[in-house]
KEKE-3310 file (N, C-alpha, C; in steps of 0.2 Angstrom, whole numbers, plus 5000, padded with zeros to 4 digits):
npx = (4920:4926:4937:4929:4923:4934:4938:4926:4927:4939:4936:4926:4933:4942:4934:4928:4940:4944:4933:4934:4947:4943:4934:4943:4951:4942:4940:4951:4958:4955:4967:4974:4974:4983:4985:4998:5005:5019:5021:5017:5008:4995:4998:5000:4997:5000:5011:5022:5021:5026:5035:5025:5022:5022:5009:5004:4989:4971:4964:4953:4955:4968:4965:4956:4965:4975:4967:4964:4977:4980:4970:4974:4986:4980:4976:4965:4952:4948:4946:4940:4938:4935:4931:4938:4951:4958:4963:4964:4970:4968:4974:4979:4982:4996:5006:5022:5021:5017:5007:5014:5027:5041:5040:5051:5057:5050:5050:5059:5062:5070:5081:5082:5086:5079:5078:5074:5063:5052:5048:5045:5037:5020:5013:5007:5000:4997:4992:4991:4985:4986:4978:4979:4974:4984:4981:4971:4974:4983:4990:4995:5003:5004:5011:5008:5015:5014:5020:5020:5028:5023:5027:5023:5020:5013:5007:5017:5029:5036:5029:5036:5041:5041:5052:5051:5058:5057:5054:5041:5033:5039:5037:5022:5020:5027:5020:5007:5009:5014:5002:4993:4997:4991:4987)
npy = (4801:4795:4805:4815:4810:4808:4821:4826:4818:4822:4835:4833:4827:4837:4847:4842:4840:4853:4858:4851:4855:4869:4867:4863:4873:4883:4878:4881:4891:4909:4921:4930:4947:4960:4977:4985:4997:5006:5000:5003:4996:4984:4967:4950:4939:4926:4924:4926:4916:4903:4887:4872:4864:4848:4841:4831:4827:4828:4838:4846:4846:4852:4864:4869:4870:4879:4890:4892:4895:4907:4915:4915:4923:4935:4939:4946:4937:4940:4933:4917:4903:4887:4878:4882:4881:4892:4905:4920:4937:4952:4964:4971:4981:4985:4988:4986:4973:4956:4943:4944:4944:4954:4963:4965:4953:4946:4954:4963:4979:4990:5001:5015:5030:5028:5014:4998:4999:4990:4989:5002:5008:5010:4995:4987:4973:4959:4943:4926:4909:4894:4878:4862:4847:4832:4819:4807:4808:4818:4834:4849:4864:4881:4897:4915:4931:4949:4965:4982:4997:5012:5029:5034:5047:5052:5054:5060:5056:5044:5027:5011:4997:4981:4967:4949:4940:4927:4920:4921:4914:4901:4899:4898:4887:4877:4877:4874:4861:4854:4855:4847:4834:4819:4812)
npz = (4900:4911:4914:4919:4930:4938:4940:4947:4958:4964:4967:4976:4987:4989:4994:5005:5013:5015:5022:5034:5038:5040:5051:5061:5062:5067:5079:5087:5100:5101:5099:5112:5114:5121:5129:5135:5147:5141:5130:5113:5105:5104:5110:5107:5119:5120:5112:5120:5129:5140:5137:5135:5150:5158:5168:5181:5181:5178:5165:5170:5184:5185:5180:5190:5200:5195:5194:5208:5213:5206:5211:5225:5224:5222:5209:5198:5190:5175:5164:5163:5158:5158:5148:5137:5142:5147:5158:5167:5168:5158:5161:5176:5190:5201:5216:5221:5227:5224:5229:5241:5238:5232:5217:5209:5209:5200:5189:5177:5175:5175:5183:5195:5204:5215:5216:5211:5197:5196:5209:5214:5205:5198:5193:5178:5174:5163:5164:5160:5161:5152:5150:5144:5137:5139:5139:5148:5162:5163:5160:5151:5154:5151:5154:5152:5152:5153:5156:5162:5168:5177:5182:5198:5200:5190:5173:5166:5163:5152:5151:5155:5147:5154:5157:5159:5172:5173:5184:5190:5181:5182:5196:5196:5187:5194:5207:5203:5198:5209:5217:5210:5211:5216:5232)
capx = (4917:4931:4940:4924:4922:4940:4937:4921:4929:4944:4933:4922:4938:4945:4929:4928:4946:4943:4928:4937:4952:4940:4932:4948:4954:4937:4940:4956:4956:4956:4973:4972:4978:4983:4989:5001:5009:5026:5021:5012:5003:4993:5003:4997:5001:5002:5017:5027:5020:5031:5034:5021:5025:5018:5007:5001:4982:4967:4964:4948:4958:4973:4962:4954:4971:4978:4962:4965:4984:4980:4966:4978:4990:4975:4975:4958:4951:4943:4945:4939:4935:4937:4930:4944:4957:4962:4961:4969:4968:4971:4977:4978:4988:4998:5011:5027:5021:5012:5007:5018:5034:5043:5039:5057:5059:5047:5050:5065:5059:5076:5083:5083:5089:5075:5078:5071:5057:5046:5046:5044:5032:5014:5014:5001:5002:4993:4994:4986:4987:4983:4978:4978:4975:4989:4979:4965:4976:4989:4989:5000:5001:5008:5010:5010:5014:5017:5020:5023:5028:5022:5029:5018:5019:5008:5009:5021:5035:5034:5029:5042:5039:5045:5053:5050:5064:5055:5052:5034:5031:5042:5033:5016:5020:5029:5014:5001:5011:5014:4996:4989:4999:4986:4990)
capy = (4800:4794:4811:4820:4807:4809:4828:4827:4815:4826:4841:4831:4826:4843:4851:4839:4841:4860:4859:4848:4860:4875:4866:4862:4880:4887:4876:4884:4897:4915:4924:4936:4953:4965:4983:4986:5003:5005:4997:5007:4992:4977:4961:4943:4937:4919:4924:4926:4911:4898:4881:4868:4860:4842:4841:4825:4828:4829:4845:4849:4847:4856:4871:4871:4871:4885:4896:4893:4898:4914:4919:4917:4929:4941:4941:4946:4933:4943:4927:4911:4899:4880:4875:4883:4880:4898:4909:4925:4944:4956:4970:4973:4985:4983:4991:4983:4966:4951:4937:4945:4944:4960:4963:4965:4946:4943:4958:4968:4986:4995:5004:5022:5032:5025:5007:4994:5002:4986:4990:5009:5011:5006:4990:4985:4966:4954:4936:4921:4902:4889:4871:4858:4840:4828:4813:4808:4810:4822:4841:4853:4871:4887:4904:4920:4937:4955:4970:4989:5001:5019:5033:5036:5054:5053:5051:5065:5052:5038:5021:5007:4990:4977:4960:4944:4936:4919:4917:4920:4908:4895:4898:4896:4880:4872:4877:4870:4854:4852:4854:4842:4827:4815:4808)
capz = (4906:4916:4917:4922:4936:4942:4942:4952:4964:4967:4969:4982:4992:4991:4998:5012:5017:5016:5027:5040:5040:5043:5057:5065:5064:5071:5086:5090:5104:5098:5102:5117:5113:5127:5128:5142:5147:5139:5123:5110:5101:5107:5109:5108:5125:5119:5109:5126:5134:5141:5134:5139:5156:5160:5175:5182:5184:5173:5163:5175:5191:5184:5179:5196:5204:5192:5197:5215:5214:5204:5216:5231:5222:5221:5202:5196:5184:5170:5159:5167:5153:5158:5141:5132:5146:5148:5164:5169:5167:5153:5164:5182:5192:5208:5218:5225:5229:5221:5233:5246:5235:5229:5210:5206:5208:5194:5183:5176:5172:5175:5190:5195:5210:5221:5216:5205:5195:5198:5216:5215:5201:5197:5188:5175:5171:5160:5166:5158:5161:5148:5152:5138:5139:5137:5141:5153:5168:5162:5157:5149:5157:5149:5157:5148:5156:5150:5161:5161:5174:5176:5187:5203:5200:5185:5166:5163:5161:5148:5154:5153:5146:5159:5155:5164:5175:5172:5191:5191:5177:5186:5202:5194:5185:5200:5212:5200:5197:5216:5220:5207:5213:5220:5237)
cpx = (4921:4935:4935:4923:4928:4940:4932:4923:4934:4941:4929:4927:4941:4940:4928:4934:4946:4939:4931:4943:4949:4937:4937:4951:4949:4937:4946:4954:4958:4962:4971:4977:4977:4987:4992:5005:5016:5026:5015:5006:5001:4997:4999:5001:5003:5009:5023:5026:5026:5030:5029:5024:5020:5016:5003:4994:4978:4966:4959:4952:4964:4971:4960:4960:4974:4973:4964:4972:4984:4976:4970:4983:4986:4975:4968:4957:4946:4942:4945:4935:4938:4936:4935:4951:4961:4959:4966:4966:4972:4974:4975:4984:4990:5004:5016:5027:5016:5012:5012:5026:5035:5042:5045:5060:5056:5048:5057:5062:5064:5076:5084:5086:5085:5075:5075:5064:5051:5044:5044:5039:5025:5015:5007:5003:4996:4996:4989:4990:4983:4983:4976:4978:4981:4988:4974:4968:4983:4987:4995:4998:5006:5006:5012:5010:5018:5016:5023:5023:5027:5024:5023:5016:5014:5010:5014:5028:5032:5034:5034:5039:5044:5046:5052:5057:5063:5053:5045:5031:5033:5038:5026:5015:5022:5023:5009:5003:5011:5007:4991:4991:4994:4990:4990)
cpy = (4799:4800:4815:4817:4808:4817:4829:4824:4819:4832:4839:4830:4832:4847:4848:4840:4849:4861:4856:4853:4866:4873:4865:4869:4884:4885:4878:4890:4903:4918:4929:4941:4958:4971:4984:4993:5002:5002:5000:5002:4986:4972:4955:4940:4929:4918:4924:4921:4906:4891:4877:4864:4854:4843:4835:4825:4829:4836:4849:4851:4852:4863:4874:4874:4878:4891:4897:4897:4906:4918:4920:4922:4935:4943:4940:4942:4936:4938:4921:4906:4891:4876:4876:4882:4886:4902:4914:4932:4948:4962:4971:4977:4983:4987:4987:4976:4962:4945:4938:4945:4951:4959:4962:4957:4943:4947:4962:4974:4991:4997:5011:5024:5029:5018:5004:4997:4997:4987:4997:5012:5007:5001:4988:4978:4962:4947:4931:4914:4898:4882:4867:4851:4836:4821:4813:4810:4814:4829:4844:4860:4875:4893:4909:4927:4943:4960:4977:4993:5009:5023:5034:5043:5056:5051:5056:5062:5046:5032:5017:5000:4985:4970:4955:4941:4929:4916:4916:4914:4901:4894:4895:4889:4875:4872:4873:4862:4851:4850:4849:4835:4824:4812:4801)
cpz = (4912:4919:4921:4929:4941:4944:4948:4959:4968:4970:4976:4988:4994:4996:5005:5016:5019:5022:5034:5043:5043:5050:5062:5067:5068:5078:5090:5094:5100:5102:5106:5116:5119:5126:5135:5141:5145:5132:5119:5106:5105:5105:5110:5114:5124:5116:5114:5131:5135:5137:5138:5144:5157:5167:5176:5185:5178:5171:5168:5181:5190:5183:5185:5201:5202:5195:5204:5217:5212:5209:5223:5230:5221:5214:5200:5190:5180:5165:5163:5162:5153:5151:5136:5136:5147:5154:5165:5169:5162:5155:5171:5185:5200:5210:5223:5226:5225:5225:5238:5244:5231:5221:5206:5205:5202:5188:5183:5172:5172:5182:5189:5202:5216:5221:5210:5203:5196:5205:5218:5210:5201:5191:5185:5172:5168:5161:5164:5159:5156:5150:5146:5140:5136:5138:5146:5160:5168:5158:5155:5151:5154:5153:5152:5152:5152:5155:5159:5167:5172:5182:5191:5203:5195:5178:5162:5160:5157:5152:5151:5152:5150:5156:5161:5166:5174:5179:5192:5187:5180:5192:5201:5192:5190:5205:5209:5200:5204:5219:5217:5208:5218:5226:5237)
residu = (UNK:UNK:UNK:UNK:UNK:UNK:UNK:UNK:UNK:UNK:UNK:UNK:UNK:UNK:UNK:UNK:UNK:UNK:UNK:UNK:UNK:UNK:UNK:UNK:UNK:UNK:UNK:UNK:UNK:UNK:UNK:UNK:UNK:UNK:UNK:UNK:UNK:UNK:UNK:UNK:UNK:UNK:UNK:UNK:UNK:UNK:UNK:UNK:UNK:UNK:UNK:UNK:UNK:UNK:UNK:UNK:UNK:UNK:UNK:UNK:UNK:UNK:UNK:UNK:UNK:UNK:UNK:UNK:UNK:UNK:UNK:UNK:UNK:UNK:UNK:UNK:UNK:UNK:UNK:UNK:UNK:UNK:UNK:UNK:UNK:UNK:UNK:UNK:UNK:UNK:UNK:UNK:UNK:UNK:UNK:UNK:UNK:UNK:UNK:UNK:UNK:UNK:UNK:UNK:UNK:UNK:UNK:UNK:UNK:UNK:UNK:UNK:UNK:UNK:UNK:UNK:UNK:UNK:UNK:UNK:UNK:UNK:UNK:UNK:UNK:UNK:UNK:UNK:UNK:UNK:UNK:UNK:UNK:UNK:UNK:UNK:UNK:UNK:UNK:UNK:UNK:UNK:UNK:UNK:UNK:UNK:UNK:UNK:UNK:UNK:UNK:UNK:UNK:UNK:UNK:UNK:UNK:UNK:UNK:UNK:UNK:UNK:UNK:UNK:UNK:UNK:UNK:UNK:UNK:UNK:UNK:UNK:UNK:UNK:UNK:UNK:UNK:UNK:UNK:UNK:UNK:UNK:UNK)
# end
């Protein structure tokens, strides 16, 4: 009788732990896949996100500030989910400038006869910001960005995958941190 009881108790504990683990996994955010010109396969943008940066502000305030910063840069927010702490765009196009700054400051796409490809080609960019709680009055912010460049003459030339210089991610996290500091 005792071995049967132990087996049932072990089974009950195992089932309850499995249910708890499944609940925790289902609460995690779904990874965001984007396809950028210059890359044949969709990529998980969270895989290129920066390390979390501490921000002295509540997650709600930090999310609002992050949204305002992205909107000032004219990033179309196709994803705006405060409940999941994620906002951004899975793909938008631009030429030469982002927020009044030359794209070559943010992107490394190579160089040609006419200059930096980031400044002379059509850029498609996916840009996301994640806001996570680090306490009641502190947040963690991550930024993920992928980009590709296409020749303005058309699609007769292959698109190029661009690398990040890190300047955009640094600008965003610094700007969010600066604006969430309470007076």
